[in-house]
C-alpha positions in Angstrom: 13.5 25.9 -28.1 12.3 25.9 -24.5 13.7 28.5 -22.2 13.0 28.6 -18.5 13.9 31.5 -16.2 13.9 31.1 -12.4 14.2 33.8 -9.9 15.2 32.8 -6.3 16.5 29.6 -5.1 15.9 26.2 -6.5 17.8 24.4 -3.7 14.6 22.6 -2.4 13.8 21.2 -5.8 17.5 20.4 -6.5 17.8 18.5 -3.1 14.6 16.6 -3.9 15.7 15.5 -7.3 19.0 14.5 -5.9 17.5 12.3 -3.2 15.2 10.8 -5.9 18.3 10.0 -8.1 19.8 8.0 -5.3 16.7 5.8 -5.2 16.0 6.6 -1.6 12.3 6.2 -2.3 12.7 2.4 -1.9 13.6 2.7 1.7 10.6 4.9 2.4 8.3 2.5 0.3 9.6 -0.5 2.2 8.8 1.3 5.6 5.2 2.0 4.4 4.9 -1.5 3.0 5.7 -3.1 6.4 3.5 -0.7 8.2 0.6 -1.6 5.8 1.3 -5.4 6.5 1.2 -4.9 10.2 -2.0 -2.9 10.1 -3.8 -5.4 7.8 -2.6 -8.4 10.0 -4.1 -6.7 13.1 -7.3 -5.7 11.4 -8.0 -9.0 9.5 -11.0 -10.8 11.1 -9.9 -14.3 11.9 -11.0 -17.6 13.2 -7.6 -18.9 12.4 -4.5 -16.7 11.9 -3.8 -18.0 8.4 -5.3 -15.1 6.4 -4.0 -12.5 8.9 -0.4 -14.0 8.6 -0.5 -14.2 4.8 -0.3 -10.5 4.1 2.8 -9.2 2.3 3.7 -6.3 0.0 5.5 -5.7 -3.3 7.0 -2.5 -4.7 6.6 -1.9 -8.4 8.5 0.6 -10.5 7.9 1.9 -14.0 9.3 5.1 -15.5 8.1 7.9 -13.3 5.9 5.6 -11.2 6.3 3.7 -7.9 3.6 1.7 -6.1 3.1 -0.5 -3.1 0.8 -3.5 -3.7 -0.3 -5.3 -0.6 -1.0 -9.0 -1.2 -2.5 -11.9 0.6 -1.5 -15.4 -0.4 -4.2 -17.4 1.6 -6.5 -18.8 -1.2 -9.9 -20.5 -0.9 -10.1 -24.3 -1.3 -10.3 -24.0 -5.0 -7.1 -21.9 -5.1 -8.9 -19.2 -7.1 -9.9 -16.4 -4.6 -7.9 -14.8 -1.8 -9.8 -15.3 1.4 -9.0 -11.6 2.3 -11.0 -10.5 -0.6 -13.9 -12.9 0.3 -13.9 -11.3 3.8 -13.8 -7.7 2.4 -16.5 -8.1 -0.2 -18.6 -11.1 1.0 -19.3 -14.4 -0.9 -21.8 -17.1 -1.5 -21.7 -20.3 0.3 -21.9 -23.8 -1.0 -25.4 -24.2 0.4 -26.9 -21.2 -1.3 -26.5 -18.6 1.4 -24.5 -15.4 1.3 -21.9 -14.1 3.9 -21.9 -10.3 4.1 -18.5 -8.6 3.6 -16.7 -6.6 6.1 -14.8 -3.5 5.2 -11.6 -4.0 7.2 -8.9 -3.3 4.5 -9.7 0.4 3.9 -10.0 1.4 7.5 -6.7 -0.4 8.3 -4.9 1.3 5.4 -6.3 4.8 5.7 -3.9 5.9 8.4 -1.0 4.6 6.3 -2.1 6.4 3.2 -2.5 9.7 5.3 0.9 9.2 6.7 2.4 8.6 3.3 0.8 11.9 1.9 2.0 13.9 4.9 5.5 12.5 4.7 5.8 12.9 0.9 4.6 16.5 1.2 7.3 17.2 3.8 9.9 15.6 1.6 8.9 17.5 -1.5 8.9 20.9 0.5 12.0 20.5 2.6 
């Protein structure tokens, strides 16, 4: 048998678990998903706007786990590689050359991650 004794108020924890049980986290995740899409669109290097306008997000849920996945649907001519990934990490060319990658995804999402961490900490401690 497990016994837990608590002194003081558990109101903060109770309120947090009550909000979580109402699945309010999806509203928050949608907000950050949209913020990330906007940041990625504005940061994506572009000759044409196709790659920048191909950003989207998905929310996944597993027991005890929620995640935002940002996706880009613009693929190369073979339909195998997302152009956004080729820009980020670089790629070989058809003529034997190499195009150096540009780290634009991490700097674009860093402020979003920082905001998520700050807001979640406020949510847990309120």
